[in-house]
N, CA, C, O and the ligand as a Tripos MOL2 file, in Angstrom:
@<TRIPOS>MOLECULE
protein
  249   247    63     0     0
PROTEIN
NO_CHARGES

@<TRIPOS>ATOM
      1 N          48.2270   74.4000   92.9670 N.3       1 MET1
      2 CA         48.8790   75.4770   93.7330 C.3       1 MET1
      3 C          48.2000   76.8230   93.4270 C.2       1 MET1
      4 O          47.9850   77.1470   92.2590 O.2       1 MET1
      5 N          47.8780   77.5710   94.4110 N.am      2 SER2
      6 CA         47.1880   78.8490   94.2090 C.3       2 SER2
      7 C          48.1500   79.9250   93.7160 C.2       2 SER2
      8 O          49.3440   79.8850   94.0110 O.2       2 SER2
      9 N          47.6230   80.8810   92.9670 N.am      3 PRO3
     10 CA         48.4700   82.0060   92.4970 C.3       3 PRO3
     11 C          49.1190   82.7420   93.6680 C.2       3 PRO3
     12 O          50.2520   83.2110   93.5580 O.2       3 PRO3
     13 N          48.4060   82.8420   94.7800 N.am      4 MET4
     14 CA         48.9420   83.5360   95.9520 C.3       4 MET4
     15 C          50.2110   82.8670   96.4510 C.2       4 MET4
     16 O          51.1990   83.5320   96.7660 O.2       4 MET4
     17 N          50.1700   81.5410   96.5190 N.am      5 LEU5
     18 CA         51.3180   80.7980   97.0230 C.3       5 LEU5
     19 C          52.5080   80.9510   96.0850 C.2       5 LEU5
     20 O          53.6470   81.1010   96.5270 O.2       5 LEU5
     21 N          52.2290   80.9130   94.7790 N.am      6 ASP6
     22 CA         53.2930   81.1300   93.7950 C.3       6 ASP6
     23 C          54.0010   82.4560   94.0310 C.2       6 ASP6
     24 O          55.2270   82.5550   93.9830 O.2       6 ASP6
     25 N          53.1820   83.4680   94.2880 N.am      7 LEU7
     26 CA         53.7250   84.7980   94.5060 C.3       7 LEU7
     27 C          54.6230   84.8070   95.7370 C.2       7 LEU7
     28 O          55.7030   85.3980   95.7240 O.2       7 LEU7
     29 N          54.1690   84.1510   96.7960 N.am      8 GLU8
     30 CA         54.9580   84.1130   98.0270 C.3       8 GLU8
     31 C          56.2920   83.3970   97.8010 C.2       8 GLU8
     32 O          57.3270   83.8200   98.3160 O.2       8 GLU8
     33 N          56.2590   82.3260   97.0360 N.am      9 LEU9
     34 CA         57.4950   81.5860   96.7480 C.3       9 LEU9
     35 C          58.4570   82.4400   95.9320 C.2       9 LEU9
     36 O          59.6590   82.4580   96.1960 O.2       9 LEU9
     37 N          57.9190   83.1500   94.9350 N.am     10 ALA10
     38 CA         58.7440   84.0020   94.0890 C.3      10 ALA10
     39 C          59.3830   85.1070   94.9300 C.2      10 ALA10
     40 O          60.5540   85.4410   94.7560 O.2      10 ALA10
     41 N          58.5990   85.6580   95.8320 N.am     11 LYS11
     42 CA         59.0860   86.7240   96.6860 C.3      11 LYS11
     43 C          60.2220   86.2050   97.5790 C.2      11 LYS11
     44 O          61.2260   86.8850   97.7890 O.2      11 LYS11
     45 N          60.0390   85.0050   98.0890 N.am     12 GLY12
     46 CA         61.0630   84.4060   98.9350 C.3      12 GLY12
     47 C          62.3610   84.2060   98.1880 C.2      12 GLY12
     48 O          63.4380   84.4270   98.7420 O.2      12 GLY12
     49 N          62.2740   83.7860   96.9230 N.am     13 ALA13
     50 CA         63.4600   83.5610   96.1080 C.3      13 ALA13
     51 C          64.1970   84.8710   95.8630 C.2      13 ALA13
     52 O          65.4270   84.9200   95.8840 O.2      13 ALA13
     53 N          63.4320   85.9270   95.6310 N.am     14 ILE14
     54 CA         64.0430   87.2360   95.3990 C.3      14 ILE14
     55 C          64.7400   87.7200   96.6720 C.2      14 ILE14
     56 O          65.8650   88.2170   96.6270 O.2      14 ILE14
     57 N          64.0570   87.5660   97.7980 N.am     15 MET15
     58 CA         64.6190   88.0040   99.0740 C.3      15 MET15
     59 C          65.9400   87.3040   99.3710 C.2      15 MET15
     60 O          66.8780   87.9240   99.8720 O.2      15 MET15
     61 N          66.0100   86.0190   99.0630 N.am     16 ALA16
     62 CA         67.2010   85.2270   99.3650 C.3      16 ALA16
     63 C          68.4160   85.7340   98.5900 C.2      16 ALA16
     64 O          69.5560   85.5850   99.0310 O.2      16 ALA16
     65 N          68.1550   86.3330   97.4330 N.am     17 ASP17
     66 CA         69.2310   86.8430   96.5950 C.3      17 ASP17
     67 C          69.7410   88.2030   97.0640 C.2      17 ASP17
     68 O          70.8450   88.6240   96.7190 O.2      17 ASP17
     69 N          68.9080   88.8830   97.8640 N.am     18 GLU18
     70 CA         69.2810   90.2270   98.2740 C.3      18 GLU18
     71 C          70.2880   90.2220   99.4180 C.2      18 GLU18
     72 O          70.4180   89.2600  100.1750 O.2      18 GLU18
     73 N          70.9840   91.3370   99.5000 N.am     19 LYS19
     74 CA         71.9280   91.4960  100.6080 C.3      19 LYS19
     75 C          71.1700   91.6810  101.9150 C.2      19 LYS19
     76 O          70.0100   92.0930  101.9270 O.2      19 LYS19
     77 N          71.8310   91.3750  102.9860 N.am     20 LYS20
     78 CA         71.2690   91.6080  104.3080 C.3      20 LYS20
     79 C          71.1250   93.1220  104.5130 C.2      20 LYS20
     80 O          72.0260   93.8950  104.1900 O.2      20 LYS20
     81 N          69.9890   93.5180  105.0470 N.am     21 THR21
     82 CA         69.7740   94.9420  105.2620 C.3      21 THR21
     83 C          69.4180   95.2250  106.7200 C.2      21 THR21
     84 O          68.9700   94.3420  107.4520 O.2      21 THR21
     85 N          69.6230   96.4460  107.1120 N.am     22 TYR22
     86 CA         69.3430   96.8670  108.4740 C.3      22 TYR22
     87 C          68.5090   98.1450  108.4240 C.2      22 TYR22
     88 O          68.8400   99.0990  107.7200 O.2      22 TYR22
     89 N          67.4320   98.1370  109.1790 N.am     23 THR23
     90 CA         66.5840   99.3260  109.2220 C.3      23 THR23
     91 C          66.7820  100.0410  110.5620 C.2      23 THR23
     92 O          66.6740   99.4420  111.6320 O.2      23 THR23
     93 N          67.0700  101.3150  110.4670 N.am     24 PHE24
     94 CA         67.2540  102.1340  111.6660 C.3      24 PHE24
     95 C          66.1420  103.1640  111.7380 C.2      24 PHE24
     96 O          65.6790  103.6650  110.7130 O.2      24 PHE24
     97 N          65.7120  103.4800  112.9670 N.am     25 ARG25
     98 CA         64.6750  104.4850  113.1440 C.3      25 ARG25
     99 C          65.1970  105.5980  114.0300 C.2      25 ARG25
    100 O          65.8110  105.3610  115.0710 O.2      25 ARG25
    101 N          64.9370  106.8150  113.5880 N.am     26 CYS26
    102 CA         65.3010  107.9820  114.3750 C.3      26 CYS26
    103 C          64.3970  108.0310  115.6000 C.2      26 CYS26
    104 O          63.1730  108.0650  115.4730 O.2      26 CYS26
    105 N          64.9980  108.0360  116.7820 N.am     27 THR27
    106 CA         64.1940  108.0330  118.0070 C.3      27 THR27
    107 C          63.5920  109.4090  118.2810 C.2      27 THR27
    108 O          62.7370  109.5530  119.1560 O.2      27 THR27
    109 N          64.0340  110.4150  117.5370 N.am     28 VAL28
    110 CA         63.5100  111.7670  117.7310 C.3      28 VAL28
    111 C          62.2500  112.0020  116.8920 C.2      28 VAL28
    112 O          61.2320  112.4680  117.4060 O.2      28 VAL28
    113 N          62.3270  111.6730  115.5860 N.am     29 CYS29
    114 CA         61.1970  111.9970  114.6970 C.3      29 CYS29
    115 C          60.5270  110.7680  114.0990 C.2      29 CYS29
    116 O          59.4530  110.8780  113.5090 O.2      29 CYS29
    117 N          61.1450  109.6030  114.2420 N.am     30 GLY30
    118 CA         60.5250  108.3910  113.7190 C.3      30 GLY30
    119 C          60.8990  108.0450  112.2870 C.2      30 GLY30
    120 O          60.4040  107.0620  111.7350 O.2      30 GLY30
    121 N          61.7670  108.8450  111.6830 N.am     31 TYR31
    122 CA         62.2200  108.5640  110.3180 C.3      31 TYR31
    123 C          62.9550  107.2280  110.2690 C.2      31 TYR31
    124 O          63.7560  106.9210  111.1520 O.2      31 TYR31
    125 N          62.6800  106.4340  109.2310 N.am     32 GLU32
    126 CA         63.3400  105.1390  109.1030 C.3      32 GLU32
    127 C          64.2150  105.0980  107.8600 C.2      32 GLU32
    128 O          63.8430  105.6060  106.8020 O.2      32 GLU32
    129 N          65.3760  104.4890  108.0050 N.am     33 VAL33
    130 CA         66.2960  104.3490  106.8850 C.3      33 VAL33
    131 C          66.8080  102.9110  106.8550 C.2      33 VAL33
    132 O          67.1260  102.3400  107.8980 O.2      33 VAL33
    133 N          66.8860  102.3270  105.6570 N.am     34 THR34
    134 CA         67.3860  100.9710  105.5050 C.3      34 THR34
    135 C          68.6880  100.9820  104.7190 C.2      34 THR34
    136 O          68.7510  101.4950  103.6020 O.2      34 THR34
    137 N          69.7220  100.4110  105.3170 N.am     35 ILE35
    138 CA         71.0210  100.3350  104.6500 C.3      35 ILE35
    139 C          71.5400   98.9010  104.7450 C.2      35 ILE35
    140 O          70.9430   98.0670  105.4250 O.2      35 ILE35
    141 N          72.6490   98.6160  104.0680 N.am     36 ASP36
    142 CA         73.1750   97.2520  104.1070 C.3      36 ASP36
    143 C          74.3540   97.1090  105.0630 C.2      36 ASP36
    144 O          75.1180   96.1470  104.9840 O.2      36 ASP36
    145 N          74.4920   98.0670  105.9580 N.am     37 GLU37
    146 CA         75.5370   98.0030  106.9810 C.3      37 GLU37
    147 C          74.8650   97.8660  108.3510 C.2      37 GLU37
    148 O          73.7730   98.3940  108.5570 O.2      37 GLU37
    149 N          75.5120   97.1570  109.2920 N.am     38 PRO38
    150 CA         74.9170   96.9970  110.6260 C.3      38 PRO38
    151 C          74.9850   98.2680  111.4680 C.2      38 PRO38
    152 O          74.4990   98.2980  112.5980 O.2      38 PRO38
    153 N          75.5790   99.2940  110.9230 N.am     39 GLN39
    154 CA         75.7620  100.5320  111.6690 C.3      39 GLN39
    155 C          75.6630  101.7140  110.7080 C.2      39 GLN39
    156 O          76.1550  101.6510  109.5820 O.2      39 GLN39
    157 N          75.0270  102.7850  111.1590 N.am     40 LEU40
    158 CA         74.9640  103.9790  110.3220 C.3      40 LEU40
    159 C          76.3320  104.6500  110.2850 C.2      40 LEU40
    160 O          77.0740  104.5920  111.2650 O.2      40 LEU40
    161 N          76.6730  105.2850  109.1650 N.am     41 PRO41
    162 CA         77.9540  106.0050  109.0980 C.3      41 PRO41
    163 C          78.0190  107.0810  110.1800 C.2      41 PRO41
    164 O          76.9930  107.6500  110.5540 O.2      41 PRO41
    165 N          79.2210  107.3610  110.6810 N.am     42 ASP42
    166 CA         79.4110  108.3540  111.7480 C.3      42 ASP42
    167 C          78.8710  109.7310  111.3730 C.2      42 ASP42
    168 O          78.4040  110.4850  112.2270 O.2      42 ASP42
    169 N          78.9450  110.0430  110.0770 N.am     43 ASP43
    170 CA         78.5250  111.3760  109.6520 C.3      43 ASP43
    171 C          77.0890  111.4120  109.1370 C.2      43 ASP43
    172 O          76.6590  112.3930  108.5300 O.2      43 ASP43
    173 N          76.3480  110.3180  109.3880 N.am     44 TYR44
    174 CA         74.9590  110.2850  108.9390 C.3      44 TYR44
    175 C          74.1190  111.2740  109.7490 C.2      44 TYR44
    176 O          74.2400  111.3510  110.9720 O.2      44 TYR44
    177 N          73.2760  112.0190  109.0590 N.am     45 VAL45
    178 CA         72.3360  112.8810  109.7750 C.3      45 VAL45
    179 C          70.9110  112.6120  109.2910 C.2      45 VAL45
    180 O          70.6770  112.3890  108.1030 O.2      45 VAL45
    181 N          69.9790  112.6360  110.2190 N.am     46 CYS46
    182 CA         68.5840  112.4210  109.8860 C.3      46 CYS46
    183 C          68.1180  113.5240  108.9280 C.2      46 CYS46
    184 O          68.2520  114.7080  109.2400 O.2      46 CYS46
    185 N          67.5670  113.1420  107.7560 N.am     47 PRO47
    186 CA         67.1280  114.1490  106.7830 C.3      47 PRO47
    187 C          65.9140  114.9420  107.2560 C.2      47 PRO47
    188 O          65.5880  115.9840  106.6870 O.2      47 PRO47
    189 N          65.2530  114.4510  108.2870 N.am     48 VAL48
    190 CA         64.0540  115.1400  108.7730 C.3      48 VAL48
    191 C          64.3840  116.1070  109.9010 C.2      48 VAL48
    192 O          64.0080  117.2780  109.8500 O.2      48 VAL48
    193 N          65.0910  115.6150  110.9270 N.am     49 CYS49
    194 CA         65.3190  116.4720  112.0960 C.3      49 CYS49
    195 C          66.7900  116.8110  112.3340 C.2      49 CYS49
    196 O          67.1020  117.6380  113.1910 O.2      49 CYS49
    197 N          67.7000  116.1770  111.5780 N.am     50 GLY50
    198 CA         69.0970  116.5810  111.6150 C.3      50 GLY50
    199 C          69.9720  115.9980  112.7090 C.2      50 GLY50
    200 O          71.1160  116.4250  112.8660 O.2      50 GLY50
    201 N          69.4630  115.0270  113.4780 N.am     51 VAL51
    202 CA         70.3020  114.4340  114.5210 C.3      51 VAL51
    203 C          71.2580  113.4000  113.9270 C.2      51 VAL51
    204 O          71.0550  112.9240  112.8100 O.2      51 VAL51
    205 N          72.2980  113.0600  114.6840 N.am     52 GLY52
    206 CA         73.2960  112.1100  114.2240 C.3      52 GLY52
    207 C          72.8980  110.6690  114.4810 C.2      52 GLY52
    208 O          71.8200  110.3950  115.0070 O.2      52 GLY52
    209 N          73.7890  109.7370  114.1010 N.am     53 PRO53
    210 CA         73.5080  108.3070  114.2180 C.3      53 PRO53
    211 C          73.2810  107.8260  115.6520 C.2      53 PRO53
    212 O          72.6640  106.7820  115.8660 O.2      53 PRO53
    213 N          73.7760  108.5820  116.6300 N.am     54 ASP54
    214 CA         73.5830  108.2130  118.0340 C.3      54 ASP54
    215 C          72.1090  108.1340  118.4150 C.2      54 ASP54
    216 O          71.7270  107.4050  119.3310 O.2      54 ASP54
    217 N          71.2820  108.9040  117.6900 N.am     55 MET55
    218 CA         69.8670  108.9660  118.0230 C.3      55 MET55
    219 C          69.0300  107.9480  117.2560 C.2      55 MET55
    220 O          67.8050  107.9300  117.3690 O.2      55 MET55
    221 N          69.7010  107.1000  116.4740 N.am     56 PHE56
    222 CA         68.9880  106.0620  115.7300 C.3      56 PHE56
    223 C          69.0880  104.7240  116.4540 C.2      56 PHE56
    224 O          70.1050  104.4070  117.0700 O.2      56 PHE56
    225 N          68.0040  103.9430  116.3640 N.am     57 GLU57
    226 CA         68.0320  102.6020  116.9150 C.3      57 GLU57
    227 C          67.7280  101.6010  115.8180 C.2      57 GLU57
    228 O          66.9460  101.8680  114.9050 O.2      57 GLU57
    229 N          68.3710  100.4260  115.9270 N.am     58 LEU58
    230 CA         68.1280   99.3560  114.9550 C.3      58 LEU58
    231 C          66.7480   98.7570  115.2210 C.2      58 LEU58
    232 O          66.4720   98.2900  116.3260 O.2      58 LEU58
    233 N          65.8910   98.7720  114.2130 N.am     59 VAL59
    234 CA         64.5450   98.2410  114.4080 C.3      59 VAL59
    235 C          64.2980   96.9500  113.6480 C.2      59 VAL59
    236 O          63.4220   96.1690  114.0180 O.2      59 VAL59
    237 N          65.0640   96.7180  112.5860 N.am     60 ASP60
    238 CA         64.8270   95.5200  111.7990 C.3      60 ASP60
    239 C          66.1010   95.0410  111.1290 C.2      60 ASP60
    240 O          66.8630   95.8220  110.5600 O.2      60 ASP60
    241 N          66.3100   93.7360  111.2140 N.am     61 GLU61
    242 CA         67.4860   93.1410  110.6170 C.3      61 GLU61
    243 C          67.0060   92.0700  109.6680 C.2      61 GLU61
    244 O          66.3510   91.1220  110.1020 O.2      61 GLU61
    245 N          67.3090   92.1860  108.3830 N.am     62 GLY62
    246 CA         66.7550   91.1650  107.4970 C.3      62 GLY62
    247 C          67.4430   91.0420  106.1830 C.2      62 GLY62
    248 O          67.0580   90.2110  105.3600 O.2      62 GLY62
    249 ZN         64.9410  112.3920  112.8860 Zn       63 ZN63
@<TRIPOS>BOND
     1     1     2 1
     2     2     3 1
     3     3     4 2
     4     3     5 am
     5     5     6 1
     6     6     7 1
     7     7     8 2
     8     7     9 am
     9     9    10 1
    10    10    11 1
    11    11    12 2
    12    11    13 am
    13    13    14 1
    14    14    15 1
    15    15    16 2
    16    15    17 am
    17    17    18 1
    18    18    19 1
    19    19    20 2
    20    19    21 am
    21    21    22 1
    22    22    23 1
    23    23    24 2
    24    23    25 am
    25    25    26 1
    26    26    27 1
    27    27    28 2
    28    27    29 am
    29    29    30 1
    30    30    31 1
    31    31    32 2
    32    31    33 am
    33    33    34 1
    34    34    35 1
    35    35    36 2
    36    35    37 am
    37    37    38 1
    38    38    39 1
    39    39    40 2
    40    39    41 am
    41    41    42 1
    42    42    43 1
    43    43    44 2
    44    43    45 am
    45    45    46 1
    46    46    47 1
    47    47    48 2
    48    47    49 am
    49    49    50 1
    50    50    51 1
    51    51    52 2
    52    51    53 am
    53    53    54 1
    54    54    55 1
    55    55    56 2
    56    55    57 am
    57    57    58 1
    58    58    59 1
    59    59    60 2
    60    59    61 am
    61    61    62 1
    62    62    63 1
    63    63    64 2
    64    63    65 am
    65    65    66 1
    66    66    67 1
    67    67    68 2
    68    67    69 am
    69    69    70 1
    70    70    71 1
    71    71    72 2
    72    71    73 am
    73    73    74 1
    74    74    75 1
    75    75    76 2
    76    75    77 am
    77    77    78 1
    78    78    79 1
    79    79    80 2
    80    79    81 am
    81    81    82 1
    82    82    83 1
    83    83    84 2
    84    83    85 am
    85    85    86 1
    86    86    87 1
    87    87    88 2
    88    87    89 am
    89    89    90 1
    90    90    91 1
    91    91    92 2
    92    91    93 am
    93    93    94 1
    94    94    95 1
    95    95    96 2
    96    95    97 am
    97    97    98 1
    98    98    99 1
    99    99   100 2
   100    99   101 am
   101   101   102 1
   102   102   103 1
   103   103   104 2
   104   103   105 am
   105   105   106 1
   106   106   107 1
   107   107   108 2
   108   107   109 am
   109   109   110 1
   110   110   111 1
   111   111   112 2
   112   111   113 am
   113   113   114 1
   114   114   115 1
   115   115   116 2
   116   115   117 am
   117   117   118 1
   118   118   119 1
   119   119   120 2
   120   119   121 am
   121   121   122 1
   122   122   123 1
   123   123   124 2
   124   123   125 am
   125   125   126 1
   126   126   127 1
   127   127   128 2
   128   127   129 am
   129   129   130 1
   130   130   131 1
   131   131   132 2
   132   131   133 am
   133   133   134 1
   134   134   135 1
   135   135   136 2
   136   135   137 am
   137   137   138 1
   138   138   139 1
   139   139   140 2
   140   139   141 am
   141   141   142 1
   142   142   143 1
   143   143   144 2
   144   143   145 am
   145   145   146 1
   146   146   147 1
   147   147   148 2
   148   147   149 am
   149   149   150 1
   150   150   151 1
   151   151   152 2
   152   151   153 am
   153   153   154 1
   154   154   155 1
   155   155   156 2
   156   155   157 am
   157   157   158 1
   158   158   159 1
   159   159   160 2
   160   159   161 am
   161   161   162 1
   162   162   163 1
   163   163   164 2
   164   163   165 am
   165   165   166 1
   166   166   167 1
   167   167   168 2
   168   167   169 am
   169   169   170 1
   170   170   171 1
   171   171   172 2
   172   171   173 am
   173   173   174 1
   174   174   175 1
   175   175   176 2
   176   175   177 am
   177   177   178 1
   178   178   179 1
   179   179   180 2
   180   179   181 am
   181   181   182 1
   182   182   183 1
   183   183   184 2
   184   183   185 am
   185   185   186 1
   186   186   187 1
   187   187   188 2
   188   187   189 am
   189   189   190 1
   190   190   191 1
   191   191   192 2
   192   191   193 am
   193   193   194 1
   194   194   195 1
   195   195   196 2
   196   195   197 am
   197   197   198 1
   198   198   199 1
   199   199   200 2
   200   199   201 am
   201   201   202 1
   202   202   203 1
   203   203   204 2
   204   203   205 am
   205   205   206 1
   206   206   207 1
   207   207   208 2
   208   207   209 am
   209   209   210 1
   210   210   211 1
   211   211   212 2
   212   211   213 am
   213   213   214 1
   214   214   215 1
   215   215   216 2
   216   215   217 am
   217   217   218 1
   218   218   219 1
   219   219   220 2
   220   219   221 am
   221   221   222 1
   222   222   223 1
   223   223   224 2
   224   223   225 am
   225   225   226 1
   226   226   227 1
   227   227   228 2
   228   227   229 am
   229   229   230 1
   230   230   231 1
   231   231   232 2
   232   231   233 am
   233   233   234 1
   234   234   235 1
   235   235   236 2
   236   235   237 am
   237   237   238 1
   238   238   239 1
   239   239   240 2
   240   239   241 am
   241   241   242 1
   242   242   243 1
   243   243   244 2
   244   243   245 am
   245   245   246 1
   246   246   247 1
   247   247   248 2
@<TRIPOS>SUBSTRUCTURE
     1 MET1         2 RESIDUE 1 A MET
     2 SER2         6 RESIDUE 1 A SER
     3 PRO3        10 RESIDUE 1 A PRO
     4 MET4        14 RESIDUE 1 A MET
     5 LEU5        18 RESIDUE 1 A LEU
     6 ASP6        22 RESIDUE 1 A ASP
     7 LEU7        26 RESIDUE 1 A LEU
     8 GLU8        30 RESIDUE 1 A GLU
     9 LEU9        34 RESIDUE 1 A LEU
    10 ALA10       38 RESIDUE 1 A ALA
    11 LYS11       42 RESIDUE 1 A LYS
    12 GLY12       46 RESIDUE 1 A GLY
    13 ALA13       50 RESIDUE 1 A ALA
    14 ILE14       54 RESIDUE 1 A ILE
    15 MET15       58 RESIDUE 1 A MET
    16 ALA16       62 RESIDUE 1 A ALA
    17 ASP17       66 RESIDUE 1 A ASP
    18 GLU18       70 RESIDUE 1 A GLU
    19 LYS19       74 RESIDUE 1 A LYS
    20 LYS20       78 RESIDUE 1 A LYS
    21 THR21       82 RESIDUE 1 A THR
    22 TYR22       86 RESIDUE 1 A TYR
    23 THR23       90 RESIDUE 1 A THR
    24 PHE24       94 RESIDUE 1 A PHE
    25 ARG25       98 RESIDUE 1 A ARG
    26 CYS26      102 RESIDUE 1 A CYS
    27 THR27      106 RESIDUE 1 A THR
    28 VAL28      110 RESIDUE 1 A VAL
    29 CYS29      114 RESIDUE 1 A CYS
    30 GLY30      118 RESIDUE 1 A GLY
    31 TYR31      122 RESIDUE 1 A TYR
    32 GLU32      126 RESIDUE 1 A GLU
    33 VAL33      130 RESIDUE 1 A VAL
    34 THR34      134 RESIDUE 1 A THR
    35 ILE35      138 RESIDUE 1 A ILE
    36 ASP36      142 RESIDUE 1 A ASP
    37 GLU37      146 RESIDUE 1 A GLU
    38 PRO38      150 RESIDUE 1 A PRO
    39 GLN39      154 RESIDUE 1 A GLN
    40 LEU40      158 RESIDUE 1 A LEU
    41 PRO41      162 RESIDUE 1 A PRO
    42 ASP42      166 RESIDUE 1 A ASP
    43 ASP43      170 RESIDUE 1 A ASP
    44 TYR44      174 RESIDUE 1 A TYR
    45 VAL45      178 RESIDUE 1 A VAL
    46 CYS46      182 RESIDUE 1 A CYS
    47 PRO47      186 RESIDUE 1 A PRO
    48 VAL48      190 RESIDUE 1 A VAL
    49 CYS49      194 RESIDUE 1 A CYS
    50 GLY50      198 RESIDUE 1 A GLY
    51 VAL51      202 RESIDUE 1 A VAL
    52 GLY52      206 RESIDUE 1 A GLY
    53 PRO53      210 RESIDUE 1 A PRO
    54 ASP54      214 RESIDUE 1 A ASP
    55 MET55      218 RESIDUE 1 A MET
    56 PHE56      222 RESIDUE 1 A PHE
    57 GLU57      226 RESIDUE 1 A GLU
    58 LEU58      230 RESIDUE 1 A LEU
    59 VAL59      234 RESIDUE 1 A VAL
    60 ASP60      238 RESIDUE 1 A ASP
    61 GLU61      242 RESIDUE 1 A GLU
    62 GLY62      246 RESIDUE 1 A GLY
    63 ZN63       249 GROUP 0 **** ****
């Protein structure tokens, strides 16, 4: 077994233990944030451009 494959297996095991996460991207400035909720909090504001959660789109679920 190659060292590379070992690494991939180890990474997979770690990932399986982690909570499900959701990545959102600000459609205004492109800032991305990953949280463990399927929805951003109502009072979330983009740290870069200051818009609310309405301007974010879900880009990755994992
Ligand atoms: Zn933004």
